[in-house]
C-alpha positions as CSV (number, residue, x, y, z in Angstrom):
1,X,-2.7,-20.6,-14.6
2,X,0.3,-19.2,-12.7
3,X,0.9,-15.4,-12.7
4,X,4.0,-14.2,-14.5
5,X,7.1,-13.9,-12.3
6,X,7.6,-10.4,-11.0
7,X,11.4,-10.5,-11.3
8,X,13.8,-7.9,-12.9
9,X,17.5,-7.2,-13.2
10,X,18.9,-3.8,-14.0
11,X,22.5,-2.6,-14.4
12,X,23.6,1.0,-14.3
13,X,27.2,1.9,-15.2
14,X,28.5,5.4,-15.1
15,X,31.8,7.1,-14.6
16,X,31.0,7.3,-10.8
17,X,29.4,3.9,-10.1
18,X,28.6,0.4,-11.4
19,X,25.4,-1.0,-9.9
20,X,23.6,-4.2,-10.5
21,X,20.2,-4.8,-8.9
22,X,18.0,-7.9,-9.1
23,X,14.6,-8.1,-7.4
24,X,11.9,-10.7,-7.0
25,X,8.8,-9.0,-5.7
26,X,7.3,-12.4,-4.6
27,X,10.3,-13.6,-2.8
28,X,11.0,-14.7,0.8
29,X,13.1,-11.8,2.0
30,X,16.5,-13.1,1.1
31,X,19.2,-10.7,0.3
32,X,22.8,-10.5,-1.0
33,X,24.1,-7.0,-0.6
34,X,27.5,-5.4,-1.3
35,X,27.5,-1.6,-1.6
36,X,30.7,-0.9,0.3
37,X,28.7,1.0,3.0
38,X,27.9,-1.3,5.9
39,X,25.0,0.6,7.5
40,X,23.4,1.1,4.0
41,X,23.6,-2.7,3.4
42,X,21.9,-3.1,6.8
43,X,19.1,-0.8,5.8
44,X,18.7,-2.5,2.4
45,X,18.5,-5.9,4.2
46,X,15.5,-4.4,6.1
47,X,13.8,-3.7,2.8
48,X,14.3,-7.3,1.7
49,X,13.3,-8.9,5.0
50,X,10.3,-6.8,5.8
51,X,9.1,-6.4,2.3
52,X,9.4,-10.1,1.5
53,X,11.4,-9.2,-1.5
54,X,14.4,-11.2,-2.7
55,X,17.1,-8.6,-3.3
56,X,20.5,-8.7,-4.8
57,X,22.6,-5.4,-5.0
58,X,26.2,-5.0,-6.0
59,X,27.6,-1.6,-6.2
60,X,31.1,-0.3,-6.9
61,X,31.3,3.5,-6.4
62,X,33.7,6.4,-5.8
63,X,33.7,5.9,-2.0
64,X,37.1,7.6,-1.8
65,X,35.1,10.8,-2.4
66,X,32.0,9.9,-0.3
67,X,28.9,7.8,-0.4
68,X,26.7,10.1,-2.3
69,X,26.9,8.7,-5.8
70,X,26.7,5.1,-4.6
71,X,23.6,5.6,-2.4
72,X,21.8,7.7,-5.0
73,X,22.6,5.4,-7.9
74,X,21.5,2.3,-5.9
75,X,18.2,4.2,-5.3
76,X,17.9,4.9,-9.1
77,X,18.7,1.4,-10.1
78,X,16.4,-0.2,-7.5
79,X,13.6,2.1,-8.7
80,X,14.1,1.0,-12.2
81,X,14.1,-2.7,-11.2
82,X,10.8,-2.2,-9.2
83,X,9.2,-0.5,-12.2
84,X,10.2,-3.3,-14.5
85,X,9.2,-6.1,-12.1
86,X,5.8,-4.5,-11.4
87,X,5.0,-4.3,-15.1
88,X,1.6,-2.7,-15.8
89,X,0.7,-3.1,-12.0
90,X,-2.5,-5.0,-12.8
91,X,-4.0,-6.8,-9.8
92,X,-1.9,-5.0,-7.1
93,X,-3.2,-3.1,-4.1
94,X,-1.4,0.0,-5.4
95,X,-1.4,1.8,-2.0
96,X,0.5,0.7,1.1
97,X,1.2,2.2,4.5
98,X,3.0,1.2,7.7
99,X,3.9,2.5,11.1
100,X,7.0,1.0,12.6
101,X,8.4,1.6,16.0
102,X,11.9,0.9,17.4
103,X,12.3,1.8,21.0
104,X,11.7,5.6,21.2
105,X,11.5,6.1,17.4
106,X,8.4,5.8,15.3
107,X,8.0,6.3,11.6
108,X,5.0,6.3,9.2
109,X,5.5,5.6,5.5
110,X,2.8,5.8,2.8
111,X,3.3,4.7,-0.8
112,X,1.3,4.9,-4.0
113,X,2.4,3.1,-7.2
114,X,0.7,5.9,-9.1
115,X,3.2,6.3,-12.0
116,X,3.8,9.8,-10.7
117,X,7.1,10.4,-8.9
118,X,6.9,12.4,-5.7
119,X,8.7,12.4,-2.4
120,X,7.7,14.1,0.9
121,X,10.2,13.2,3.6
122,X,10.4,14.7,7.1
123,X,13.0,13.0,9.1
124,X,14.9,15.2,11.6
125,X,17.9,13.0,12.1
126,X,19.6,13.5,15.5
127,X,23.1,12.8,14.1
128,X,24.9,13.5,10.8
129,X,26.5,10.1,10.6
130,X,25.5,6.5,11.4
131,X,28.7,4.5,11.1
132,X,30.0,5.4,7.7
133,X,26.5,6.5,6.4
134,X,25.8,10.2,6.0
135,X,22.1,10.6,7.1
136,X,21.5,13.2,4.4
137,X,21.9,10.4,1.8
138,X,18.7,8.7,3.0
139,X,16.8,11.5,1.1
140,X,19.0,11.0,-2.0
141,X,18.3,7.2,-2.0
142,X,14.5,7.7,-1.7
143,X,14.5,10.5,-4.3
144,X,16.3,8.3,-6.8
145,X,13.9,5.4,-6.0
146,X,10.7,7.4,-6.5
147,X,11.9,9.1,-9.7
148,X,12.6,5.8,-11.4
149,X,10.0,3.5,-9.8
150,X,7.2,6.1,-10.5
151,X,5.8,6.2,-7.0
152,X,4.5,8.8,-4.6
153,X,6.2,8.3,-1.2
154,X,5.5,10.1,2.1
155,X,8.0,9.4,4.9
156,X,7.4,11.0,8.3
157,X,9.5,10.2,11.4
158,X,7.1,11.1,14.1
159,X,9.5,10.8,17.0
160,X,13.0,9.6,17.7
161,X,16.2,10.5,19.6
162,X,18.6,8.0,18.2
163,X,19.6,8.4,14.6
164,X,20.1,4.6,14.1
165,X,16.6,3.9,15.4
166,X,15.1,6.7,13.3
167,X,16.7,5.4,10.1
168,X,15.9,1.8,10.8
169,X,12.2,2.6,11.3
170,X,12.2,4.5,8.0
171,X,13.5,1.6,6.0
172,X,11.4,-1.0,7.8
173,X,8.2,1.0,7.3
174,X,9.2,1.6,3.7
175,X,9.5,-2.1,3.3
176,X,6.2,-2.9,4.9
177,X,4.4,-0.2,2.8
178,X,5.9,-1.7,-0.4
179,X,4.8,-5.1,0.6
180,X,1.2,-4.0,1.1
181,X,1.1,-2.0,-2.1
182,X,2.6,-4.8,-4.3
183,X,0.6,-7.7,-2.8
184,X,-1.8,-9.1,-5.5
185,X,-5.5,-8.6,-4.6
186,X,-7.4,-11.6,-5.8
187,X,-10.6,-9.5,-6.1
188,X,-9.0,-7.3,-8.8
189,X,-6.9,-9.8,-10.7
190,X,-6.0,-8.6,-14.1
191,X,-7.4,-5.1,-13.4
192,X,-5.4,-1.9,-13.3
193,X,-6.0,-0.2,-9.9
194,X,-7.0,3.1,-11.4
195,X,-10.2,4.6,-13.0
196,X,-8.0,5.8,-15.8
197,X,-7.2,2.3,-16.8
198,X,-3.4,2.8,-16.7
199,X,-0.7,3.7,-14.2
């Protein structure tokens, strides 16, 4: 008997943004991305490719002001889609971690699909902007994601001198940690990975 599809689509419309996200947690890493912020699309593509998650994101935001609302609301909507697609989380590994290098940069990400939102992020970016992407918005993206996916997330950039490299290792390690946490464990099929019996 086949497991139910772990697919979800979520729309979020506000006075500042209109966002549509579709995820398939058991995909092949395909993506279709249009946020209006080129470097952000590049980072979201890393999430799809390295997480083996099929990902569609369309966002229209008030970019004439700046990218804050768009990036934050994509994080919120993506988190909602992950929570919906993961369902009751039965049979998953729950925890995931990854170390990812890129030249001189190295980042560690650890995630727990605990049902409890929490973000610890230490990334001393060496530049304020990467293309049209404000590096401060990486935090806003992950804060929106954890609050609505219900995950605990630790992100530590251990070293790096180039902000592009730093940010790319963050998103790639995030993707790899997600992949580990969400991969079904055949030994715990149908079981909630918690002694409480719920997450």
